[in-house]
N, C-alpha and C positions, 0 to 999 in steps of 0.2 A: 365478511369477518376481517377484523384488524389483527395483524400479527403482533403479538406482544413485543417482539424484538424491535418493532418500529418505534417504540416509545423511549425518548430520553426520560430521565426522572422528572424533569420539569413538565414535559408534555403529558406524562402519565398523571401527575398531580392535577393539571388543568383539566384533563379528560374526566377524571373522577369527580372533581368539583362540579363541572358542567353537567354531569350525569346524576348529581344529587348525593354523592358520597363524600367521605372525608379524605383530605389530601394525605394524611398520615398513612393511609393504606397503601400508598404507592411504594414506600420503602419496604413495607411488609411483603408486598408482591415481588419486588426486586430480590429480596432475600430468599424467598421460596424458589424463584425461577433460576436466578444466577448463582446463589450460594449453595442451595440445597438440591438444585437440579430437579425440582418437582414440576411436573407439567400438567397434573390433574388438579383442577381447581377444588374439587371435593376433598383433596388431601391437605388443603391449606387451612389448618384447624383454627388459626387465630383471625381468619377473615370471616366477616359476618355472612350468614346464610343468604341474605338479600344480595349482597355484593357478589358472592360466589355464583348465584343464579344469573345475575346480570352479566358477569364475565363469561359464563358458558355460552350465553346467547350472542355475545358480541366480539369476543377475542379468542384467537387460537394461539396455541404455543406449539410450534412445530419446527423441526430442523429441515435442512435441505435434502432433496433426494440425491443420493450418491449414484451417479451414472456409472462411474468406474474409478478405480484407484490403481496407480502405477507406483511401484517401489523401485528406487534406484539402488545400485550396488553400494552407495555411500550412506544409505539410510534415509534419504530424502523421499517424501511421498508427494505425488501430484494427484489431486482430487479433481475429477470432472463432475460438476453438479448440474442437475437439470432443474431449471426454474419452472414455475407453474405455467408460464406461457410457452414452454417448450424450448426456450433458449438455453444454451449451455455456457457455463463459466468455469474457470479453473482457479484453484488456490494451491499453494505449496506449503508443506510442513517441513521445516528444517530443524535439525538438532545441533546445538552448539554446546560448548562447555558451560556457558552461562544460562542455558535453558532451551525451551522450545519456542520457535518463532514461526509464525504463519504469514506468508505473503498473500495478501488478499487482492481481489479484483474489484474495481469500482464502476466499471461500465461493461455493457455488452458490446464488444468491438471497440475500436479506437479511431478517432478522426485526425490524430496528430500527424500521421503519415511519415514518421521517421524512416529513412530509407533502408535501415539495417534491422529493423525490429519486426519480428513475426506477428506481434500482437495487432499490428495495423493492417494485416492482410484482409481482415474483415472490417468493413466500415462500421462505425458506431450505429447500433440499433436503438439503444436507449441507455439512460442512466440506471444504475442499480438503486433500489430503495434502501433505506437504513437497515431494515431487517435482513435484506439479502446480503449485505456486507457482514453484519454481525454474525449471521448464522453460518457463514463460512468457518468461523472460529468455533462456535458452539457445536457444530456438526462434527468437526474434526476432533474436538475434545471428547465428545461422547463416543465416537467410533474408536478412538485410540486409548480412551480412559487416561487422559493426561490433563495437565494444567498448562495452557499456553501462557508464556511469560512475556513474549515480545511480539510485536506486530509491525509489519511494513506494508504500506499501501503502495505497492510497486507492481501489482499484477496488471492485467489487461485494462486499458483505459487511462485517461488523464485525470487524476483525482481532483485537480482544481477546475476541471470542466464539469464536475459534479460536486461543487464546493460544499453546499450546505448539508447535503446528505453525508458527505465524508466527515464534516465537522461534528455532526450529530452522532455518527458512528463512534468517533473518538470519545465523545462525552459518555456514551453508553459503556464502552469497554474500560474507560478510566474511572468510572464512578465507584465509590467505596463499597457499594452493595451490588455493583455490576460485575464485569469480568476482572476488575481490580488490576488492570495492567497499567503500570506507572507511566506517567507522561514521558519520562526519559527512555522508556522502552517502546515508544510509538514513533514511527518515522513515516512521513508523507513525502513522496517523490513527485516532483513536477518537472516538465520540460521547459518551464519558464513563463507561465501565464502571469505577467507582472502585476496586474491589479489584485489578483488573489494572493500573491506573496505579501503585499502590503496589508491585506485583510487578515491573513494568517498571523502576522506579527501582532495583531491586536487581540487575538483570541485569549480567553482566560486560561485555557489549558495549554501550557507551553510544551507541546510535543515537538519532535525534531523535524528539521527541514532538510531535504536532499534535492539537489538540482541536477538534472540530467544534462550535463554540459557537453561532453564528447568532442569538443573542438575548442581551440584556443583563440580563434579569430572569426570574424563575421563571414568572410568569404567561404571558408571551409564549413562552418556550422550551417550556413544557409544551404549549402550543397547537400548536406546529409540530414538536416533537420529543418523542414520548411517553416516551423514555428518561428525561426529566427528572423524571417522576413517581417513578422509583426512585432516581435519582441527581441531586438538585437542585444548583443552581449553587454554593451555599456550600460543599458537600462536594467538588464538582469542583475548585474553586479551592484548597481545603485540600490535596487530593491533588496538585495541580500544584505547590504550594509545597514539598511533601515531595519531589517529583521533582527540583526544582531543588536543594534542600538535599542530596540524595543524589548528584546528578550534575554540578551546576554548569552544566547545559546549558540554553540558552534555549528557551523553549516558544513554539510557534506557535499562535495562536488563529485558526481559520478562520471567516470570517464572510461568508456568502452574502447579498447584498443583494436583498430581495424588495420590490418597489415597493408603498409604502403600508403595509407590514407592520412592517419593522424598520430602515428606512433614513432616518429623520428625524435632524435635529441633536440632538434630545432623546435618541434612542437612542444616538447617538455619545457624548453626555455620560454617559449611564448606563454605557456600556461602559468609558469612561475611568475612571469611579469604581470600577468592578468590578475592574479589573486594574492600577490605578495602583500603582507600587512593585514590580511583578513584573518579572523579567528575561524579557520576552516581547515579541512583536510580533504585530500583527494582519494577517493576509492577507485583504484585502477581495476578495471574489470576485463578479464580475458573474453574476447568475443566468442560467442557460441554460434557456430555456423548454421545458417538456415538455407535449405535447399533452393528456395525461390530467389535468393539473392546471391550476388557474385562476391560479396565481401569475404575475406579470409581471416583466419585467426593469426594474430601475432605470435611468433615462436617465443619460447620461454626466455631465451637469452636476450632478445630485443625488449621484451616486457620488463625484464629485470633491469636492463640498462635505462629504460624510461623511468622506472621507479627510482633508481639510484641518482639519476640526473635531477629529479625533483627534490630529493632529500639533500643533495649537494647544494641546491639553490635555497635551502632553508624551508622547504614546503613539507608539511606533515602529510604523509601518504601511506596507504596500505595497498597491497596487491591481493585482491580477493581470492580466497580459496574457492575453487569451482565445486558446485554441488548440483546434482540432478541433471547433468547434460545428457546422460544416456537415456533419459525418459522425456526429453524436451521440456524439462522443468527449470532450466537455468535462465539467467537473466537474458531477456530479449527473445526467448523461445516460446513463451506462452501464446497459444493460439488455439483455435477450435478445430483440430484435425478431423474430428468426427464429422464436422459440417463441410470441411474442405474436400473430403474424399468423395 
């Protein structure tokens, strides 16, 4: 059986035509499933009986199995989902003034090996299929009875290591009869796989790009992020400049502060010099400590000084509000504790 959430609208039209049906039924089906939340084909009254019977034999509409849910004191929810093959993945629901945002996972495990990130404690098992990413959102929407308005692909895994499935996921959630999440409300984060940054710039849906930077020079970045050996900073910045030239979209540079490692005023100055003149801003992220690693969190005064140094040098920056740390749902904390125990 094919899961309905695996289809982009283009793929569903192609599938229907190849199966002897009309392409226009694809939009009808999308409206039933995504807009009206109908999962029983027999209830889709404007779909022909022949097509309904065909769909019942070949397509399933199901959400993910919720293994457990943890709720933070700040209202953040972490979902542990069990996949059909028994693997576990996590997603996080966050509430902001501007709406509901879900941080989705794109792979089972991660091979990037960033030395401070809990998500890499389990090596990549496989890529997630389109439906397994989409259903993180639809399952949370159904369980919470909410409308998700924003999505960040920042959970476990490197999204650009599962590039086509992530792009198709974006197409599904952005489509006018899909989840209707605007392109400006969708952000994909990468640690810097340069060929895919160039590809991403050419996509028709101009969703946002975030770069996990975390260091202002190659020596330090290579030390804490091994991906820098293959894709050094100079080439990452060149790819980011191409992305802006192609899209006119501002880039986010994510920068986790590690006490005594990358959080000095000198590091702030280096970072300012690296990205000066770019249409970008720096999202400064307090480190969320992980018991398996020795890195420590920068104190509030030092983090504030780092932020002020950037702004003094003319760099747009924000100091991220912490959410979900008490349930291991904050940035850099997602991992499969159930499997590690």
